[in-house]
A tleap script that builds the chain and sets N, CA, C and O, in Angstrom:
source leaprc.protein.ff14SB
mol = sequence {
  NMET ILE ASP PRO ASP SER ASP PHE VAL VAL
  GLU PHE VAL PHE PRO ASN PRO ASP HIE PRO
  LYS GLN PRO SER ILE GLY THR THR VAL ILE
  PHE ARG ASP ALA VAL GLY ALA TRP TRP ARG
  ARG HIE LEU ALA GLU PRO ILE GLU PHE VAL
  HIE ASP ASP PRO GLU ASN SER SER PRO THR
  PRO THR GLU ARG GLU ASP TYR ALA THR ASN
  ALA ARG ALA MET GLY ILE GLU PRO SER PRO
  THR PRO VAL ILE THR MET ARG VAL ARG TRP
  HIE GLN ALA ARG ARG LYS SER GLN GLY LYS
  SER PRO ILE CPRO
}
set mol.1.N position { 0.522 -1.298 0.080 }
set mol.1.CA position { -0.190 0.224 0.227 }
set mol.1.C position { 1.341 1.174 -0.024 }
set mol.1.O position { 2.534 0.968 0.198 }
set mol.2.N position { 0.411 2.450 -0.687 }
set mol.2.CA position { 1.280 3.229 -0.549 }
set mol.2.C position { 0.061 4.643 -0.435 }
set mol.2.O position { -1.094 4.925 -0.757 }
set mol.3.N position { 1.157 5.173 0.193 }
set mol.3.CA position { 0.271 6.617 1.051 }
set mol.3.C position { -0.026 7.430 -0.262 }
set mol.3.O position { 0.643 7.346 -1.292 }
set mol.4.N position { -1.168 8.260 -0.068 }
set mol.4.CA position { -1.820 9.488 -0.926 }
set mol.4.C position { -0.608 10.511 -1.018 }
set mol.4.O position { 0.180 10.734 -0.099 }
set mol.5.N position { -0.592 10.944 -1.951 }
set mol.5.CA position { 0.859 12.014 -2.459 }
set mol.5.C position { 2.003 11.671 -2.227 }
set mol.5.O position { 2.671 12.568 -1.712 }
set mol.6.N position { 2.801 10.221 -2.485 }
set mol.6.CA position { 3.736 9.430 -1.922 }
set mol.6.C position { 4.403 9.359 -3.234 }
set mol.6.O position { 3.819 9.600 -4.291 }
set mol.7.N position { 5.754 8.990 -3.131 }
set mol.7.CA position { 6.100 8.071 -4.378 }
set mol.7.C position { 6.670 6.837 -3.888 }
set mol.7.O position { 7.149 6.610 -2.777 }
set mol.8.N position { 6.513 5.892 -5.129 }
set mol.8.CA position { 7.660 4.477 -4.853 }
set mol.8.C position { 8.100 4.185 -6.201 }
set mol.8.O position { 7.351 4.000 -7.160 }
set mol.9.N position { 9.113 4.162 -6.208 }
set mol.9.CA position { 9.863 3.239 -7.098 }
set mol.9.C position { 10.384 2.233 -6.830 }
set mol.9.O position { 10.859 1.875 -5.752 }
set mol.10.N position { 10.317 1.600 -8.000 }
set mol.10.CA position { 10.720 -0.282 -8.045 }
set mol.10.C position { 11.380 0.326 -9.183 }
set mol.10.O position { 11.034 1.279 -9.881 }
set mol.11.N position { 12.492 -0.486 -9.228 }
set mol.11.CA position { 13.811 -0.947 -9.978 }
set mol.11.C position { 13.636 -2.168 -10.749 }
set mol.11.O position { 13.205 -3.068 -10.029 }
set mol.12.N position { 13.831 -2.547 -12.045 }
set mol.12.CA position { 13.702 -3.698 -12.805 }
set mol.12.C position { 14.791 -3.645 -13.548 }
set mol.12.O position { 14.823 -2.898 -14.526 }
set mol.13.N position { 15.611 -4.250 -13.281 }
set mol.13.CA position { 17.237 -4.705 -14.190 }
set mol.13.C position { 16.836 -5.830 -15.072 }
set mol.13.O position { 16.267 -6.796 -14.564 }
set mol.14.N position { 17.081 -5.795 -16.357 }
set mol.14.CA position { 17.111 -7.082 -16.957 }
set mol.14.C position { 18.158 -6.961 -17.933 }
set mol.14.O position { 17.954 -6.343 -18.978 }
set mol.15.N position { 19.226 -7.483 -17.687 }
set mol.15.CA position { 20.373 -7.147 -19.114 }
set mol.15.C position { 20.460 -7.918 -20.060 }
set mol.15.O position { 20.457 -9.148 -20.091 }
set mol.16.N position { 20.579 -6.772 -21.261 }
set mol.16.CA position { 20.268 -7.076 -22.530 }
set mol.16.C position { 21.879 -7.808 -23.350 }
set mol.16.O position { 22.640 -7.188 -24.093 }
set mol.17.N position { 21.979 -8.934 -23.003 }
set mol.17.CA position { 23.575 -9.494 -23.751 }
set mol.17.C position { 23.983 -9.447 -25.049 }
set mol.17.O position { 25.023 -9.814 -25.595 }
set mol.18.N position { 22.767 -8.819 -25.539 }
set mol.18.CA position { 23.193 -8.046 -27.061 }
set mol.18.C position { 23.658 -6.805 -27.239 }
set mol.18.O position { 24.561 -6.700 -28.069 }
set mol.19.N position { 23.148 -5.429 -26.468 }
set mol.19.CA position { 23.278 -4.708 -25.915 }
set mol.19.C position { 23.526 -4.183 -24.882 }
set mol.19.O position { 22.674 -3.566 -24.242 }
set mol.20.N position { 24.840 -4.333 -24.485 }
set mol.20.CA position { 24.868 -3.892 -22.567 }
set mol.20.C position { 24.547 -1.925 -23.030 }
set mol.20.O position { 24.746 -1.066 -23.888 }
set mol.21.N position { 24.028 -2.149 -21.906 }
set mol.21.CA position { 23.791 -0.368 -21.663 }
set mol.21.C position { 22.201 -0.049 -21.966 }
set mol.21.O position { 21.699 1.062 -21.793 }
set mol.22.N position { 21.561 -1.096 -22.399 }
set mol.22.CA position { 20.319 -1.051 -23.349 }
set mol.22.C position { 19.391 -1.879 -22.513 }
set mol.22.O position { 19.697 -3.034 -22.218 }
set mol.23.N position { 18.349 -1.371 -22.150 }
set mol.23.CA position { 17.325 -2.395 -21.083 }
set mol.23.C position { 16.758 -3.560 -22.697 }
set mol.23.O position { 16.689 -3.437 -23.920 }
set mol.24.N position { 16.500 -4.527 -21.733 }
set mol.24.CA position { 16.480 -5.618 -22.865 }
set mol.24.C position { 14.720 -5.848 -22.855 }
set mol.24.O position { 14.261 -6.684 -23.633 }
set mol.25.N position { 13.888 -5.159 -22.045 }
set mol.25.CA position { 12.425 -5.130 -21.775 }
set mol.25.C position { 11.965 -3.632 -21.980 }
set mol.25.O position { 12.764 -2.921 -22.589 }
set mol.26.N position { 11.212 -3.267 -21.707 }
set mol.26.CA position { 10.407 -2.187 -21.467 }
set mol.26.C position { 9.162 -3.032 -20.403 }
set mol.26.O position { 8.833 -4.203 -20.588 }
set mol.27.N position { 8.759 -2.397 -19.612 }
set mol.27.CA position { 8.170 -1.942 -18.598 }
set mol.27.C position { 6.841 -1.696 -18.439 }
set mol.27.O position { 6.796 -0.494 -18.174 }
set mol.28.N position { 5.578 -2.187 -18.445 }
set mol.28.CA position { 4.254 -1.565 -18.083 }
set mol.28.C position { 3.592 -2.303 -16.527 }
set mol.28.O position { 3.462 -3.413 -16.009 }
set mol.29.N position { 3.320 -0.937 -16.258 }
set mol.29.CA position { 2.565 -1.426 -14.650 }
set mol.29.C position { 1.226 -0.723 -14.269 }
set mol.29.O position { 1.050 0.487 -14.125 }
set mol.30.N position { 0.103 -1.972 -14.104 }
set mol.30.CA position { -0.534 -2.142 -14.065 }
set mol.30.C position { -1.262 -1.807 -12.511 }
set mol.30.O position { -1.028 -2.602 -11.600 }
set mol.31.N position { -1.990 -0.820 -12.298 }
set mol.31.CA position { -2.067 -0.726 -10.706 }
set mol.31.C position { -3.597 -0.377 -10.204 }
set mol.31.O position { -4.255 0.216 -11.059 }
set mol.32.N position { -4.090 -0.572 -9.295 }
set mol.32.CA position { -5.493 -0.144 -8.729 }
set mol.32.C position { -5.249 1.031 -7.601 }
set mol.32.O position { -4.574 0.787 -6.601 }
set mol.33.N position { -5.873 2.389 -7.841 }
set mol.33.CA position { -5.846 3.296 -6.433 }
set mol.33.C position { -7.187 2.876 -5.315 }
set mol.33.O position { -7.979 1.951 -5.495 }
set mol.34.N position { -7.173 3.801 -4.186 }
set mol.34.CA position { -7.512 3.450 -3.037 }
set mol.34.C position { -9.014 3.227 -3.631 }
set mol.34.O position { -9.535 2.161 -3.301 }
set mol.35.N position { -9.603 3.897 -4.273 }
set mol.35.CA position { -11.356 3.883 -5.002 }
set mol.35.C position { -11.590 2.950 -5.846 }
set mol.35.O position { -12.685 2.874 -6.404 }
set mol.36.N position { -10.221 1.758 -6.168 }
set mol.36.CA position { -10.665 0.652 -7.291 }
set mol.36.C position { -10.647 1.114 -8.532 }
set mol.36.O position { -11.336 0.556 -9.386 }
set mol.37.N position { -9.731 2.386 -8.892 }
set mol.37.CA position { -9.949 2.450 -10.529 }
set mol.37.C position { -8.578 1.876 -11.143 }
set mol.37.O position { -7.967 1.083 -10.428 }
set mol.38.N position { -8.224 2.086 -11.964 }
set mol.38.CA position { -7.365 0.703 -12.677 }
set mol.38.C position { -6.374 2.009 -13.374 }
set mol.38.O position { -6.893 2.920 -14.020 }
set mol.39.N position { -5.183 1.938 -13.171 }
set mol.39.CA position { -4.022 3.253 -14.048 }
set mol.39.C position { -2.878 2.336 -14.317 }
set mol.39.O position { -2.435 1.485 -13.546 }
set mol.40.N position { -2.450 2.633 -15.544 }
set mol.40.CA position { -0.967 2.247 -16.369 }
set mol.40.C position { -0.698 3.007 -16.761 }
set mol.40.O position { -1.268 4.000 -17.212 }
set mol.41.N position { 1.021 2.442 -16.597 }
set mol.41.CA position { 1.846 3.235 -16.864 }
set mol.41.C position { 2.947 2.446 -17.571 }
set mol.41.O position { 3.551 1.501 -17.065 }
set mol.42.N position { 3.224 3.155 -19.336 }
set mol.42.CA position { 4.185 2.162 -19.928 }
set mol.42.C position { 5.711 2.963 -20.061 }
set mol.42.O position { 5.670 4.075 -20.586 }
set mol.43.N position { 6.843 2.526 -19.679 }
set mol.43.CA position { 8.036 2.926 -19.698 }
set mol.43.C position { 7.657 4.767 -19.334 }
set mol.43.O position { 6.459 5.037 -19.251 }
set mol.44.N position { 8.258 5.453 -19.218 }
set mol.44.CA position { 8.078 6.811 -19.042 }
set mol.44.C position { 6.902 7.726 -19.490 }
set mol.44.O position { 7.050 8.947 -19.432 }
set mol.45.N position { 5.790 7.202 -19.915 }
set mol.45.CA position { 4.625 7.758 -20.655 }
set mol.45.C position { 4.285 8.393 -18.892 }
set mol.45.O position { 4.885 8.296 -17.821 }
set mol.46.N position { 2.941 9.079 -19.370 }
set mol.46.CA position { 2.010 9.622 -18.319 }
set mol.46.C position { 1.135 8.298 -17.741 }
set mol.46.O position { 0.930 7.246 -18.347 }
set mol.47.N position { 0.725 8.632 -16.521 }
set mol.47.CA position { -0.137 7.455 -16.163 }
set mol.47.C position { -1.294 7.840 -16.601 }
set mol.47.O position { -1.803 8.958 -16.511 }
set mol.48.N position { -1.833 6.589 -17.230 }
set mol.48.CA position { -3.087 6.324 -18.046 }
set mol.48.C position { -4.487 6.079 -17.299 }
set mol.48.O position { -4.115 5.346 -16.383 }
set mol.49.N position { -5.702 6.225 -17.152 }
set mol.49.CA position { -6.478 5.644 -16.735 }
set mol.49.C position { -6.932 4.789 -17.209 }
set mol.49.O position { -7.004 5.096 -18.399 }
set mol.50.N position { -7.418 3.605 -17.043 }
set mol.50.CA position { -7.670 2.490 -17.689 }
set mol.50.C position { -9.224 2.242 -18.131 }
set mol.50.O position { -9.987 2.441 -19.077 }
set mol.51.N position { -9.176 1.513 -16.440 }
set mol.51.CA position { -10.899 1.195 -16.744 }
set mol.51.C position { -11.118 0.114 -15.205 }
set mol.51.O position { -10.265 -0.429 -14.502 }
set mol.52.N position { -12.430 0.124 -15.123 }
set mol.52.CA position { -12.732 -0.663 -13.903 }
set mol.52.C position { -12.701 -2.345 -14.300 }
set mol.52.O position { -13.466 -3.104 -13.704 }
set mol.53.N position { -11.878 -2.796 -15.215 }
set mol.53.CA position { -12.373 -4.013 -15.901 }
set mol.53.C position { -11.886 -5.218 -15.431 }
set mol.53.O position { -10.746 -5.659 -15.573 }
set mol.54.N position { -12.954 -5.790 -14.784 }
set mol.54.CA position { -12.244 -6.901 -14.286 }
set mol.54.C position { -11.232 -8.241 -15.072 }
set mol.54.O position { -10.527 -9.027 -14.439 }
set mol.55.N position { -11.382 -8.222 -16.381 }
set mol.55.CA position { -11.432 -8.469 -17.500 }
set mol.55.C position { -9.806 -8.602 -17.840 }
set mol.55.O position { -9.275 -9.508 -18.481 }
set mol.56.N position { -9.019 -7.181 -17.093 }
set mol.56.CA position { -7.542 -7.045 -16.983 }
set mol.56.C position { -6.683 -7.791 -16.901 }
set mol.56.O position { -5.681 -7.445 -17.527 }
set mol.57.N position { -6.618 -8.723 -16.376 }
set mol.57.CA position { -5.594 -9.636 -16.368 }
set mol.57.C position { -6.515 -11.547 -16.311 }
set mol.57.O position { -6.104 -12.507 -15.660 }
set mol.58.N position { -7.513 -11.518 -17.034 }
set mol.58.CA position { -8.026 -12.814 -17.071 }
set mol.58.C position { -7.303 -13.378 -18.071 }
set mol.58.O position { -6.528 -12.583 -18.603 }
set mol.59.N position { -7.291 -14.732 -18.606 }
set mol.59.CA position { -6.652 -15.353 -19.838 }
set mol.59.C position { -7.575 -15.036 -20.819 }
set mol.59.O position { -8.708 -14.558 -20.869 }
set mol.60.N position { -6.553 -15.542 -21.749 }
set mol.60.CA position { -7.135 -15.347 -23.204 }
set mol.60.C position { -7.842 -15.965 -23.697 }
set mol.60.O position { -8.035 -16.628 -22.677 }
set mol.61.N position { -8.774 -16.623 -24.716 }
set mol.61.CA position { -9.375 -17.122 -24.731 }
set mol.61.C position { -8.796 -18.853 -25.046 }
set mol.61.O position { -9.033 -19.918 -24.477 }
set mol.62.N position { -8.002 -18.498 -26.153 }
set mol.62.CA position { -7.155 -19.968 -26.177 }
set mol.62.C position { -6.985 -20.972 -24.854 }
set mol.62.O position { -7.143 -22.189 -24.747 }
set mol.63.N position { -6.516 -19.735 -23.694 }
set mol.63.CA position { -5.755 -20.224 -22.636 }
set mol.63.C position { -7.113 -21.139 -21.478 }
set mol.63.O position { -7.182 -22.049 -20.652 }
set mol.64.N position { -8.182 -19.875 -22.331 }
set mol.64.CA position { -9.559 -20.554 -20.922 }
set mol.64.C position { -9.669 -21.713 -21.802 }
set mol.64.O position { -9.889 -22.817 -21.302 }
set mol.65.N position { -9.516 -21.547 -23.278 }
set mol.65.CA position { -9.660 -23.266 -23.912 }
set mol.65.C position { -9.155 -24.668 -23.559 }
set mol.65.O position { -9.678 -25.782 -23.584 }
set mol.66.N position { -7.556 -24.055 -23.114 }
set mol.66.CA position { -7.098 -25.496 -22.410 }
set mol.66.C position { -7.073 -25.407 -21.075 }
set mol.66.O position { -6.550 -26.375 -20.523 }
set mol.67.N position { -7.452 -24.592 -20.411 }
set mol.67.CA position { -8.009 -24.699 -18.815 }
set mol.67.C position { -9.287 -25.755 -19.216 }
set mol.67.O position { -9.455 -26.841 -18.662 }
set mol.68.N position { -9.822 -25.413 -19.886 }
set mol.68.CA position { -11.444 -26.031 -20.476 }
set mol.68.C position { -11.282 -27.815 -20.501 }
set mol.68.O position { -11.976 -28.737 -20.073 }
set mol.69.N position { -9.915 -27.715 -21.281 }
set mol.69.CA position { -9.371 -29.201 -21.457 }
set mol.69.C position { -9.368 -29.658 -20.750 }
set mol.69.O position { -10.124 -30.621 -20.618 }
set mol.70.N position { -8.405 -29.226 -19.695 }
set mol.70.CA position { -7.626 -29.772 -18.924 }
set mol.70.C position { -8.632 -30.505 -17.705 }
set mol.70.O position { -8.651 -31.647 -17.246 }
set mol.71.N position { -9.742 -28.829 -17.320 }
set mol.71.CA position { -10.801 -29.634 -16.258 }
set mol.71.C position { -11.280 -30.580 -16.635 }
set mol.71.O position { -11.601 -31.330 -15.713 }
set mol.72.N position { -11.614 -31.123 -18.099 }
set mol.72.CA position { -12.850 -32.034 -18.494 }
set mol.72.C position { -11.532 -33.342 -18.422 }
set mol.72.O position { -12.067 -34.449 -18.353 }
set mol.73.N position { -10.519 -33.394 -18.424 }
set mol.73.CA position { -10.165 -34.281 -18.644 }
set mol.73.C position { -10.060 -35.080 -17.038 }
set mol.73.O position { -10.042 -36.273 -16.734 }
set mol.74.N position { -10.017 -34.119 -16.408 }
set mol.74.CA position { -9.930 -34.159 -14.873 }
set mol.74.C position { -11.514 -34.795 -14.016 }
set mol.74.O position { -11.764 -35.104 -12.851 }
set mol.75.N position { -12.276 -34.771 -15.228 }
set mol.75.CA position { -13.686 -35.036 -14.799 }
set mol.75.C position { -14.536 -34.020 -14.056 }
set mol.75.O position { -15.552 -34.320 -13.431 }
set mol.76.N position { -14.038 -32.785 -14.173 }
set mol.76.CA position { -14.728 -31.389 -13.659 }
set mol.76.C position { -15.575 -30.540 -14.549 }
set mol.76.O position { -15.417 -30.833 -15.734 }
set mol.77.N position { -16.362 -29.648 -14.347 }
set mol.77.CA position { -17.115 -29.089 -15.433 }
set mol.77.C position { -16.065 -27.508 -15.524 }
set mol.77.O position { -15.927 -26.692 -14.613 }
set mol.78.N position { -15.608 -27.470 -16.551 }
set mol.78.CA position { -14.739 -26.179 -16.397 }
set mol.78.C position { -15.737 -24.461 -16.270 }
set mol.78.O position { -16.851 -24.153 -16.694 }
set mol.79.N position { -14.779 -23.743 -15.559 }
set mol.79.CA position { -15.572 -22.613 -15.334 }
set mol.79.C position { -16.043 -21.688 -16.622 }
set mol.79.O position { -15.359 -21.592 -17.641 }
set mol.80.N position { -17.242 -21.057 -16.439 }
set mol.80.CA position { -17.862 -20.404 -17.675 }
set mol.80.C position { -16.934 -19.451 -18.097 }
set mol.80.O position { -16.027 -18.989 -17.405 }
set mol.81.N position { -17.254 -19.103 -19.548 }
set mol.81.CA position { -16.697 -17.954 -20.182 }
set mol.81.C position { -17.376 -16.848 -19.492 }
set mol.81.O position { -18.584 -16.878 -19.258 }
set mol.82.N position { -16.160 -15.303 -18.973 }
set mol.82.CA position { -17.051 -14.095 -18.790 }
set mol.82.C position { -18.097 -13.797 -19.666 }
set mol.82.O position { -18.323 -14.446 -20.687 }
set mol.83.N position { -18.800 -12.740 -19.255 }
set mol.83.CA position { -19.325 -12.145 -19.975 }
set mol.83.C position { -19.276 -10.346 -20.026 }
set mol.83.O position { -19.874 -9.603 -19.248 }
set mol.84.N position { -18.351 -9.915 -21.215 }
set mol.84.CA position { -17.778 -9.048 -21.251 }
set mol.84.C position { -19.230 -7.745 -21.566 }
set mol.84.O position { -20.036 -7.734 -22.496 }
set mol.85.N position { -19.101 -6.786 -20.396 }
set mol.85.CA position { -20.055 -5.371 -20.697 }
set mol.85.C position { -19.926 -4.965 -22.237 }
set mol.85.O position { -19.047 -5.266 -23.044 }
set mol.86.N position { -21.240 -4.077 -22.416 }
set mol.86.CA position { -21.074 -2.978 -23.461 }
set mol.86.C position { -20.270 -2.281 -23.212 }
set mol.86.O position { -19.588 -1.809 -24.122 }
set mol.87.N position { -20.069 -1.989 -22.053 }
set mol.87.CA position { -19.098 -0.755 -21.426 }
set mol.87.C position { -17.556 -0.873 -21.702 }
set mol.87.O position { -16.821 0.042 -22.075 }
set mol.88.N position { -17.190 -2.247 -21.434 }
set mol.88.CA position { -15.713 -2.397 -21.959 }
set mol.88.C position { -15.594 -3.060 -23.086 }
set mol.88.O position { -14.446 -3.420 -23.348 }
set mol.89.N position { -16.605 -3.397 -24.005 }
set mol.89.CA position { -16.795 -3.537 -25.560 }
set mol.89.C position { -16.208 -1.895 -25.738 }
set mol.89.O position { -15.045 -1.607 -26.019 }
set mol.90.N position { -17.245 -0.992 -25.517 }
set mol.90.CA position { -16.656 0.108 -25.880 }
set mol.90.C position { -15.646 0.574 -25.690 }
set mol.90.O position { -15.274 1.323 -26.593 }
set mol.91.N position { -14.607 0.396 -24.384 }
set mol.91.CA position { -13.626 1.097 -23.973 }
set mol.91.C position { -12.708 0.173 -25.085 }
set mol.91.O position { -11.864 0.765 -25.758 }
set mol.92.N position { -12.851 -0.897 -25.206 }
set mol.92.CA position { -11.350 -1.356 -25.915 }
set mol.92.C position { -11.634 -1.042 -27.869 }
set mol.92.O position { -10.764 -0.816 -28.710 }
set mol.93.N position { -12.845 -1.126 -28.031 }
set mol.93.CA position { -12.923 -0.182 -29.562 }
set mol.93.C position { -12.298 1.306 -29.081 }
set mol.93.O position { -11.793 1.856 -30.060 }
set mol.94.N position { -12.212 1.919 -28.158 }
set mol.94.CA position { -12.070 3.129 -28.087 }
set mol.94.C position { -10.689 2.996 -28.083 }
set mol.94.O position { -10.223 3.568 -29.069 }
set mol.95.N position { -9.747 2.425 -27.312 }
set mol.95.CA position { -8.653 2.289 -27.383 }
set mol.95.C position { -7.507 1.885 -28.301 }
set mol.95.O position { -6.339 2.254 -28.427 }
set mol.96.N position { -8.951 0.224 -29.399 }
set mol.96.CA position { -8.033 0.350 -30.582 }
set mol.96.C position { -8.227 1.209 -32.164 }
set mol.96.O position { -7.835 1.021 -33.315 }
set mol.97.N position { -9.081 2.252 -31.433 }
set mol.97.CA position { -9.281 3.178 -32.707 }
set mol.97.C position { -8.051 4.248 -32.106 }
set mol.97.O position { -7.387 4.957 -32.861 }
set mol.98.N position { -7.903 4.227 -30.804 }
set mol.98.CA position { -6.603 5.100 -30.963 }
set mol.98.C position { -5.001 4.610 -31.048 }
set mol.98.O position { -4.001 5.192 -30.629 }
set mol.99.N position { -5.142 3.141 -31.844 }
set mol.99.CA position { -3.743 3.015 -32.127 }
set mol.99.C position { -3.170 1.730 -30.462 }
set mol.99.O position { -2.202 0.970 -30.475 }
set mol.100.N position { -4.040 1.906 -29.434 }
set mol.100.CA position { -3.258 1.112 -28.151 }
set mol.100.C position { -3.685 -0.304 -28.549 }
set mol.100.O position { -4.242 -0.718 -29.566 }
set mol.101.N position { -3.363 -0.769 -27.719 }
set mol.101.CA position { -3.841 -2.375 -27.173 }
set mol.101.C position { -5.231 -2.615 -27.120 }
set mol.101.O position { -5.480 -1.787 -26.244 }
set mol.102.N position { -6.626 -3.254 -27.462 }
set mol.102.CA position { -7.192 -2.875 -26.743 }
set mol.102.C position { -7.853 -3.662 -25.021 }
set mol.102.O position { -8.933 -3.484 -24.458 }
set mol.103.N position { -7.136 -4.178 -24.783 }
set mol.103.CA position { -6.808 -4.770 -23.324 }
set mol.103.C position { -5.362 -4.159 -22.868 }
set mol.103.O position { -4.293 -4.685 -23.179 }
set mol.104.N position { -5.471 -3.117 -22.182 }
set mol.104.CA position { -4.343 -2.948 -21.248 }
set mol.104.C position { -3.318 -3.634 -20.873 }
set mol.104.O position { -2.540 -3.174 -20.036 }
savepdb mol mol.pdb
quit
């Protein structure tokens, strides 16, 4: 937990064997504030409001199918596919039209 109006710095170092002194990956941080709103920061870009979408960290359709196949193989019923609301679909379409990933 981070107090309001405070800073918290996390430093990740991933050496790049092909290009020393350059980072090997770019980081994106997605976090939730005290009121439950989701925010995203990619590299040094400004912090961006994401949305209150529980789908943020859900498995992809391919992963869900793999989970369902495994569940059936173990003799249990797979969990149902989540229902994506129109609000979330609108937000994803808006992000896509801005040239961003539909799901941050």
